[in-house]
C-alpha positions in Angstrom: 27.5 58.4 -14.8 26.6 62.1 -15.0 28.3 64.6 -12.5 24.9 65.1 -10.8 24.3 61.4 -10.4 27.8 60.9 -9.1 27.3 63.7 -6.5 24.0 62.1 -5.4 25.7 58.7 -5.2 28.5 60.1 -3.0 25.8 61.7 -0.7 23.9 58.5 -0.3 27.2 56.6 0.3 28.1 59.1 3.0 24.7 58.6 4.7 25.0 54.8 4.6 28.5 55.0 6.2 27.1 57.3 9.0 24.2 54.9 9.6 26.5 52.0 9.7 28.6 53.8 12.2 25.6 54.5 14.4 24.3 50.9 14.4 26.8 49.6 17.0 25.6 52.4 19.4 22.0 51.3 19.0 22.9 47.7 19.4 24.8 48.4 22.6 21.9 50.1 24.3 20.9 48.1 27.4 17.5 46.5 27.3 15.5 45.3 30.3 14.2 42.0 28.9 12.0 41.0 31.8 11.3 41.7 35.5 9.9 39.7 38.4 9.0 40.2 42.0 9.5 37.7 44.8 8.4 38.1 48.4 9.7 36.1 51.3 9.3 36.4 55.0 12.3 38.8 55.3 12.3 40.9 52.1 10.9 41.7 48.7 13.2 41.0 45.8 13.0 42.5 42.3 14.8 40.9 39.5 15.5 42.7 36.2 16.9 40.6 33.3 19.2 42.8 31.2 21.0 42.4 28.0 24.3 43.3 29.6 25.7 44.4 33.0 23.6 47.4 34.1 25.0 50.7 35.3 22.4 52.0 37.7 21.7 54.4 40.6 19.2 54.1 43.5 17.7 56.9 45.6 14.6 57.4 47.7 11.9 60.0 47.8 9.4 60.9 50.5 5.8 62.1 50.6 4.9 59.6 49.3 7.6 57.0 49.8 9.3 55.9 46.6 12.5 54.2 45.4 13.9 55.4 42.1 16.1 53.2 39.9 17.9 54.9 37.1 19.6 52.8 34.4 22.1 54.4 32.0 21.4 54.2 28.2 18.6 51.6 28.7 15.1 50.9 27.5 12.3 48.6 28.5 11.6 45.6 26.3 8.9 44.1 28.5 6.1 45.0 30.8 6.8 45.7 34.5 5.3 43.0 36.8 2.2 43.5 38.9 2.6 43.4 42.7 0.7 41.3 45.1 -1.6 43.5 47.3 -0.3 41.6 50.4 3.3 42.7 49.8 4.6 44.4 52.9 6.6 47.2 51.1 5.5 47.5 47.5 2.5 49.3 46.1 3.5 49.0 42.4 6.1 49.7 39.7 6.1 52.2 36.9 8.8 53.4 34.5 9.7 55.1 31.3 12.4 56.8 29.3 14.3 59.9 30.5 16.6 62.3 28.8 19.6 61.0 27.0 18.0 57.6 26.5 18.2 56.7 30.2 15.5 54.6 31.8 13.8 55.4 35.1 11.8 52.8 37.1 9.9 54.1 40.2 8.8 51.8 43.0 5.8 53.2 44.9 6.2 52.1 48.5 4.0 51.5 51.6 6.7 52.4 54.0 10.4 53.6 54.1 12.8 50.8 53.0 16.4 49.8 53.0 17.4 48.9 49.4 20.4 46.8 48.4 21.3 46.1 44.8 23.8 43.7 43.2 24.4 42.3 39.8 24.7 38.6 38.8 26.7 37.4 35.8 25.2 35.0 33.3 24.9 31.3 34.3 23.6 28.1 32.7 20.0 29.2 33.1 19.9 33.1 33.1 21.6 36.0 31.5 22.6 39.2 33.3 20.4 40.1 36.2 20.1 43.2 38.4 18.8 42.3 41.9 17.1 44.8 44.2 16.3 43.7 47.8 13.9 45.7 49.8 13.4 45.5 53.6 11.3 47.7 55.9 13.5 50.4 57.4 12.2 49.9 60.9 11.9 46.1 60.6 8.1 46.1 60.8 5.9 44.3 58.4 8.2 41.4 57.9 6.3 38.2 57.9 7.8 35.6 60.1 7.2 31.9 60.5 5.3 31.4 63.8 7.1 29.1 66.3 6.7 29.0 70.0 9.9 29.9 72.0 11.2 27.3 74.3 14.0 28.2 76.7 17.3 26.4 75.8 15.4 24.2 73.4 18.5 22.5 71.9 19.5 21.2 75.3 16.3 21.2 77.4 17.1 19.1 80.4 14.6 16.6 81.8 11.8 17.9 79.6 9.0 15.6 78.7 5.8 15.2 76.8 2.5 14.5 78.4 3.6 15.0 82.0 1.6 16.6 84.8 1.5 20.1 86.1 4.6 21.1 88.0 7.0 19.2 85.7 9.7 21.1 83.9 8.9 23.0 80.6 7.4 20.9 77.9 8.6 21.3 74.3 7.8 19.4 71.1 10.3 17.7 68.8 10.9 20.2 66.1 11.2 18.9 62.5 12.6 21.4 60.0 11.2 20.8 56.5 13.1 22.3 53.7 11.5 22.4 50.2 14.4 22.6 47.7 14.8 25.6 45.4 12.2 28.3 45.0 11.9 31.8 43.6 14.6 32.5 41.0 15.7 28.9 41.1 13.0 26.5 39.7 15.2 23.5 40.2 14.9 20.7 37.7 12.2 20.9 35.1 10.5 17.8 33.7 9.6 17.1 30.0 6.0 18.1 30.8 7.1 21.4 32.3 6.8 20.4 36.0 9.1 22.5 38.1 10.9 20.9 41.0 10.4 24.0 43.3 6.6 23.5 43.0 6.6 19.8 43.7 9.0 20.1 46.7 6.8 22.8 48.2 3.6 20.8 47.8 5.1 17.7 49.4 6.7 19.8 52.2 3.4 21.5 53.0 1.7 18.1 53.1 4.4 16.7 55.4 4.2 19.8 57.7 0.5 19.4 58.0 0.8 15.8 59.1 3.7 16.6 61.5 1.7 19.2 63.2 -1.2 16.7 63.7 1.1 14.5 65.7 1.2 15.0 69.5 4.6 16.2 70.5 5.9 17.1 67.0 6.1 20.5 65.4 7.0 21.4 61.9 9.3 24.3 61.0 9.0 25.3 57.3 12.2 26.6 55.9 10.3 28.2 53.1 6.5 28.2 52.9 6.1 30.1 49.5 7.7 30.6 46.1 10.9 32.4 47.1 14.5 31.4 47.4 16.4 30.8 50.6 20.2 30.5 50.5 21.7 27.1 51.3 23.5 28.6 54.4 20.3 30.4 55.5 18.4 27.1 55.5 20.9 25.6 58.0 20.9 28.8 60.1 17.1 28.9 60.3 16.9 25.3 61.5 19.6 25.9 64.1 18.1 29.2 65.4 14.7 27.5 66.0 16.2 24.5 67.8 15.3 21.9 65.2 15.9 18.2 66.1 15.8 16.9 62.6 16.4 18.6 59.2 14.7 17.2 56.1 15.5 18.7 52.7 13.0 17.6 50.0 13.9 17.4 46.3 12.8 15.9 43.0 15.9 16.2 40.8 16.8 15.4 37.3 19.6 13.1 36.1 21.3 12.8 32.7 19.9 9.2 32.4 16.2 9.7 32.0 15.7 6.0 32.8 16.6 6.7 36.5 13.6 6.7 38.7 12.4 6.2 42.3 13.2 7.7 45.7 16.6 8.0 47.4 17.7 9.3 50.8 21.0 11.1 51.3 23.2 12.1 54.2 26.4 14.2 54.2 29.7 12.6 53.1 33.0 14.2 53.9 35.0 11.4 52.2 33.5 11.3 48.7 30.1 10.4 47.2 28.7 6.9 47.4 28.1 6.9 43.6 28.6 8.9 40.4 24.9 9.8 40.5 25.2 11.1 44.1 28.2 13.2 43.2 26.4 14.6 40.1 23.3 15.5 42.1 25.2 17.1 44.9 27.1 19.3 42.4 23.8 20.4 40.9 22.2 21.2 44.2 25.3 23.1 45.5 25.1 25.5 42.6 21.6 26.6 43.5 22.8 29.8 45.2 24.1 31.0 41.8 20.7 30.6 40.3 18.7 31.9 43.3 20.7 35.2 43.5 22.4 34.6 46.8 25.9 36.0 47.2 28.1 33.0 48.1 31.5 34.6 48.5 33.3 33.2 51.6 30.8 30.5 52.3 33.1 27.6 51.3 35.5 28.3 54.2 32.6 28.6 56.6 31.0 25.4 55.5 34.4 23.6 55.6 34.7 24.7 59.2 31.2 23.4 60.0 32.0 20.1 58.3 35.2 19.8 60.3 33.2 20.3 63.5 30.7 17.6 62.5 33.5 14.9 62.4 33.9 15.5 66.1 30.4 14.5 67.1 27.7 12.0 66.4 25.5 14.1 64.0 26.5 12.2 60.9 25.7 8.9 62.6 22.3 10.2 63.8 21.7 11.5 60.2 22.4 8.0 58.9 19.9 6.4 61.3 17.2 9.0 60.4 17.9 8.4 56.7 17.7 4.7 57.0 14.4 4.9 58.8 12.9 7.2 56.2 14.3 5.1 53.3 12.7 2.0 54.8 9.3 3.7 55.0 9.6 5.0 51.4 10.5 1.4 50.4 7.2 0.2 51.6 5.5 2.8 49.4 7.5 1.2 46.5 9.9 2.3 43.8 13.1 3.3 45.6 16.1 4.1 43.4 18.7 2.8 45.8 18.2 0.3 48.6 20.9 1.8 50.7 21.3 5.3 52.2 23.4 7.4 49.7 26.1 9.9 50.7 27.3 13.0 49.0 28.7 16.5 49.8 25.4 18.4 49.9 26.0 21.9 51.3 22.5 22.1 52.8 23.2 19.0 55.0 26.2 20.6 56.8 24.6 21.5 60.1 27.1 20.6 62.9 24.5 19.7 65.5 21.2 18.7 63.7 20.8 15.3 62.1 20.1 16.2 58.5 18.9 14.2 55.5 18.0 14.9 51.9 15.1 13.0 50.3 15.0 12.7 46.5 11.3 11.9 46.2 11.7 10.9 42.6 13.5 11.8 39.4 11.5 14.6 37.6 13.5 13.8 34.5 11.7 10.4 34.3 8.4 10.7 32.5 6.7 8.1 34.8 8.1 9.8 38.0 7.1 13.2 36.7 3.5 12.1 36.3 3.4 10.7 39.8 5.0 13.8 41.3 2.2 15.9 39.8 -0.4 13.7 41.4 -1.8 15.1 44.7 -2.5 11.6 46.1 1.0 10.5 45.4 2.3 13.7 47.1 0.3 12.8 50.1 1.6 9.2 50.1 5.1 10.5 50.0 4.4 12.8 53.0 2.9 9.9 54.9 5.8 7.7 54.2 8.4 10.3 55.3 6.4 11.0 58.5 6.3 7.3 59.3 10.1 7.2 58.9 10.5 10.2 61.1 8.3 8.8 63.9 10.2 5.5 63.8 13.5 7.3 64.1 12.4 9.4 67.1 10.9 6.4 68.8 14.4 4.8 68.7 16.5 8.0 69.0 14.5 10.6 70.9 16.2 13.9 71.7 17.7 14.1 75.2 15.0 14.7 77.8 12.0 14.0 75.6 9.4 11.4 76.5 8.2 9.6 73.4 5.7 6.9 72.4 7.9 3.9 72.1 5.3 1.6 70.7 4.5 1.0 67.0 1.9 3.3 65.5 -1.6 2.4 66.7 -0.3 0.2 69.6 -0.5 0.7 73.3 1.0 3.5 75.4 4.5 2.2 76.3 6.8 5.1 76.7 10.5 5.9 76.9 12.3 8.7 78.7 15.8 10.0 77.7 17.9 11.0 80.7 19.0 14.6 80.8 21.5 16.5 82.9 20.6 16.6 86.6 18.1 13.7 86.4 18.0 11.0 89.2 16.3 7.7 89.1 14.3 8.5 92.3 13.3 11.9 90.8 12.0 10.2 87.6 10.1 7.6 89.6 8.4 10.4 91.7 7.6 12.4 88.6 5.7 9.6 87.0 4.2 8.2 90.2 5.8 4.8 90.0 7.8 3.0 92.6 11.6 3.1 92.4 11.7 -0.7 92.4 9.2 -0.9 89.5 11.3 1.5 87.5 14.5 -0.6 88.3 12.8 -3.8 87.4 11.3 -2.4 84.1 14.8 -1.4 83.0 16.9 -4.3 84.4 18.8 -2.0 86.8 20.6 -3.3 89.9 21.3 0.1 91.3 20.3 3.8 90.9 23.2 4.8 88.6 22.0 6.4 85.3 23.8 8.4 82.6 22.8 11.3 80.3 21.4 10.0 77.1 20.3 6.6 78.6 16.7 5.6 77.6 14.4 4.4 80.4 11.1 2.6 79.8 8.3 4.0 82.0 6.3 1.2 83.5 2.7 0.9 82.2 0.0 2.4 84.4 2.2 5.3 85.4 
């Protein structure tokens, strides 16, 4: 090798070494691999999928209102998402590189916002995520689920349905309907690509529509769109709105693809009723990690709630409701288990609302998946669940609620549940029946009644 060639070789070798040294720096640059926008009744959420944990800063600008997100040593590897024109806070997103290889993303806003950011570590479905939650600064523009306000609705005394003018306040029986998963958490996914969150929402909306058609019943949707609600938030929303029954709707997967059919679950504080029940509960209880909900400290709170539940009749009422719904689903055909199942589902831990979880089918089963995608079958499931709900409330109406005690389509026999302050003579006067007729109808020898006792109102009243 000549001296000149040797010198050239050394120069090339030096350049190769320098390039090799620079390569790790390039490889370590953060990439934003994807972005999504979710809008729920309380907030707008942006999700940025990143190649590693992101170092970032947020600040706002005015005239016009904007939120700026700066990410250190980062670049975009995908397009920014488009924004729904109906979003209450966002106009759109734009972004590009800044000096020193930083990335700036600008959110154009319709109004001033409060912004909260937090990072999520990788899990079984997603890698690193940076979450940005936006809420209107003055609280305006937040879409809320419409629900009439009834004074003291959880314990309305002596209220009734279908009574005349001058009676105490009327309120409906409120059924909270909770479509499982949503938003960042798609739930289980079938072999044909069917997402559990879409199926559960479709069935829940069909059920809510039918509930609202029933005189004296009102549906409360825990979510009515494609967004995620934390497990604890679902309970809180039902309680805040005075729900009388909580129904969580799912269509889960199981490791055995041969498993098929419907099941109904209640909460267990003494172990699951089967290996499948335990496995499904563990899957569902991990949903907050997928949906981007911060769950620190919730275990202690839920443990306290569960302890409270052992001191009242909520679990027993849940079992009665579950049995009624299961029997109705059985008439539709294809139940997975003939008995009510029990497991430690976090979403069922309301201390004062009977709560059930309906696994409408196994999305991991090819036959069940096809049925779940069929609108007619979705409607049949909703009808069956409603029939079970009505049968439950005919037998166990909330205190102080007058219900139709007869089978569907039969006559107008009615029952009244005694509330605090009720007297037999007062009830007879309210429904224009004689005191003796009321005693005879209910086999009473005196006028002593108790709270929670169910009285039959004589026909023709």
